[in-house]
N, C-alpha and C positions, 0 to 999 in steps of 0.2 A: 214373150214375157209369161213364165209361169203364174198361174192364177192362186191368187192368196187364198190360205185356210181362214175358216171363220176364228179358229184357236190355233196359237203357236203350236208346232208340235216338237214333244221331246222324247227321243228315242234314250233309254234308261237302262240301267242292269240293277237289280236290286241291291247285289252285294259289293258293285264296285265303289270305293271308298271316293273317285272322283264325282262318281253319278250321284251318289249318296250328298255328297256335302252339296251340290247344284240343286236336289231335290230340298233339302233344307230350307236353302235361302230361298226359293220359289214358293215354299211352304210358308216361310215367313211372312214373305211380301204380300202374298194373298192372292198374285198373280195367276190367272185360269192359263193350263196348258192341258194340251192333248196328250197324255203319255202312254207310251207304247213300249211295253218290255219286250228286251232282247235278249236271245239266247244267243251266247258270243259264238257257239259253234254254229249255229246256223242263222248268220244276220242278214236281216231282209235287204232283198234288192233294192227297195226303196230308199234306205239307208245308206248303203254303198254307193248307189248313183248319187245321192246327195253329199255325200261325205267318202268318198273312196278310201281313206285311211282305215274307215272300219272299227273306230274306239268311241266308246260312249264317255260321257254323254255327249248328243248332238241334238241341237234347238233350231227350228227353222222358223222363222215368224215374217211379218211382213213391217218395214221400215215407215217412215214418217210419209215416203211418198208412195207406198204402195207396191214396193218392191220386195220380193221375197229375198230375206238375209241368213245366212246361214253361221252358227257360231258352232264350233266344234272343241272347244276346251272349256272346262267347268268353271275357271275364275272369269272366264268373259260371260259365261252364262249367269254366274252370280252378280256380276256386276250390271249387267243387263236388268235383272230382276231387283235389286236395290234403287237402280235408276227411276223406276217405275214405282218403287214404294217402299220406303225404308222409315217405317213412323218411329220407331226408338232410336234411329241414325246410328245403326250398328255398323256402319262401314267406318265408323270413327271419322269424318270429314271436317269435325267439330274441333281436332286436333291434330287435323293435318296428316292423317296417316289414310293411305288406298291401299287396297288388297295387292297393287302391284308393287308398292313400295315397302312393303313390310318383309324384314329380311326374315323373321321367323317363317312364314308363310315359302317364301324361297328355298330356306333350309329344309322345311318338311317335304317339299317337293324334289327336291333333287338329293342331298347326300341321305337325309332320313328315309325317303322311299328307296333307296336303292340298298341300304343295310336290310329295310324291311323285308324286300324280296330276297336277300340272300338266307335272312333268317327263316322266312317261311318257306322257302324252296332249298333249304341247304343242300338237300342229296344232291342237286343239279349244282352246285359250286362246292366241287371237294375240295378245293385248295385249302379249306378250312373246316372245321366243324361247327357245328350250331352254337355253342357255347360263345365262340369267336365272335360270329356274325350277330348275336344277343348283345353282345359289349359293346360291338359298334353303334347300335343302335340307342343303347343305353346314355351315348353321350347328348343325343337329344333329348332323352327323357329328363334325365340331371339337369339341362338347362331348364325345362318346362317345370319341374319340381320347383326350382330355385325361384321363379317367375311367380309361383302360386302359394310361395310362403307366406306372404302377407296378402293376397290377392286372391279373391272369389274366380277371377277369370284372367286370361294370359294378359291381357291389356289393362287390366285395373278391377273394380269391382263390378264393372259392366260388363255383359256378355257383350262381343263383338263377332264381325266377321271372322277375324283370328281362329278365335275358339272354333267355329263351324267349320273353317277351311282344314283345320288339324285334327279335331276331333275322329273322323271316320278312320284315319291311317293309326290312331293311337289305339283304338277299339280293334284293329286289326293286328297289332302288334301284340296286344294283351291277351288275343285268342289263339295265337300261336302256340302258347303255352301258358293256360290260365291258372294252372297250381303255380308256378314261379311268378308269375305276376302278381299273382294275389299276395304271395309272399315277400314280394319285393320291397326296398324300405320307401318306394316313393309314395307316400302317404298322401300327399298333398295331390296329385297326380291321379291317384286311385278316386280319391272324393270328387275331382274334377270331373273323370271319366264316369263315373257311376251317375252324377248328375246329370248327364247328359242320357245315357241308357235308358235313367227313368223317367226323361223330359217325355211332355206332350209332343213337344217337335218331333222328336226322333221315332215315336211311335206313329206318328201321323205319317211318315213317309215311309215305313217299313212291311206296310200289308203286301203279301204274295199276289202278284196278278200272272194270269198266262201269258204265255208267249203271244205277242202280237202276230195277226195277220192281216193280209189285206183284205178290205169288205168287213172285218170286226165291227163292232158299234164302238161308237166314240167314248173313250174312258175321261173323264176330265180330272185335273190334278190342278190343287190338293184336292182331297177324296172330302165329300160332304157327310 
């Protein structure tokens, strides 16, 4: 049996939207983890040994009986952190909504993520031009705009895990062509996005870290 560490270990990459949303929930929960910044072109052997698929985020922690446990999906990591501490009940359990049941998150992670990748890397997908891929992504933007028409957040007037799960992907879409997005008609979505970009939660998870190397001093996250 592998010996458990003093803190859970989180392999992350600063700009990855999946890793970003996991860090945001961990920061919100206040659960301390050892963070290890990964360079995707030079992934550490320790991470690949634990999670051969080689994607981030990856969390390694000790379960209740002291066995080392691996989480390889951002939503699982988010659920883990919220189960440990969710002071404002942002997982919306009071209204029977979970991160696995929510259709918005599923749509974000499937159809919208595909359109986002095609839009961001349009030169790799020559079947259509960039405006076509952008218009495909706008279907989801329009849906979010409608949800925000009379609410501050996607599930109502209270920030929830739904907002945090989707925010990093909208941020990425907006930055593909910032001039276009700034001039787009999605006024409520832009207000929502700006609120997160200017938030202490986002600022707290975005400091730049050096690539982790074996033997490095432990860096605890959330940062003090």
